[in-house]
C-alpha positions in Angstrom: -1.6 -14.5 -20.0 -2.0 -11.8 -22.6 -0.9 -12.0 -26.3 -2.0 -9.2 -29.0 -3.7 -7.3 -25.9 -5.8 -10.2 -25.6 -6.1 -11.8 -22.1 -7.0 -15.4 -20.9 -6.5 -17.5 -18.0 -4.0 -20.5 -17.6 -3.5 -23.2 -15.1 0.6 -23.2 -15.8 2.9 -20.6 -15.7 5.5 -22.3 -18.3 3.4 -24.4 -20.7 2.0 -23.4 -24.0 -1.0 -21.5 -23.8 -3.3 -23.5 -26.2 -2.9 -26.7 -23.9 -3.6 -25.0 -20.4 -5.8 -22.1 -21.3 -8.9 -21.7 -19.1 -12.7 -20.1 -19.5 -12.8 -17.4 -22.0 -10.7 -14.9 -23.7 -11.1 -11.0 -23.2 -10.3 -8.9 -26.6 -10.0 -5.4 -25.7 -10.2 -4.3 -29.0 -13.6 -5.4 -30.1 -15.2 -2.0 -31.7 -14.7 -0.2 -28.9 -15.9 -2.5 -26.5 -14.1 -5.3 -24.2 -15.2 -8.4 -26.0 -15.6 -12.1 -24.3 -15.3 -14.8 -26.8 -14.9 -18.3 -26.7 -12.8 -19.0 -30.1 -14.0 -16.9 -32.6 -17.4 -16.6 -31.2 -18.5 -13.5 -29.5 -20.5 -13.9 -26.1 -20.6 -10.4 -24.6 -19.3 -7.2 -24.9 -18.9 -4.7 -22.2 -18.0 -1.2 -21.8 -15.1 -1.6 -19.0 -12.3 -4.0 -18.6 -13.4 -4.6 -14.9 -17.2 -5.8 -16.4 -15.5 -8.5 -18.8 -12.8 -9.5 -16.1 -15.8 -10.1 -13.8 -17.8 -12.0 -16.4 -14.9 -14.2 -17.3 -13.9 -15.1 -13.5 -17.3 -15.7 -12.5 -17.6 -18.7 -15.2 -14.1 -20.2 -14.4 -14.5 -23.8 -13.8 -14.8 -24.3 -9.9 -11.5 -26.3 -8.0 -8.9 -24.9 -11.0 -6.9 -23.7 -8.1 -3.7 -21.8 -8.6 -1.5 -22.0 -11.8 1.6 -23.8 -11.3 
């Protein structure tokens, strides 16, 4: 899902994002970098979107399955 150019993963294709969000959020406008955040806490910054997505995907919980 995206909102204001931020990216996060969800377990639902229809429910509200704040009840189905999984993992961390990627902020593409974090001082010229791709910031990975847990709420307002900055966890990491990356030079490319691919690096940020790889980080977020690597720490997703196991067994969440596809979105419904």
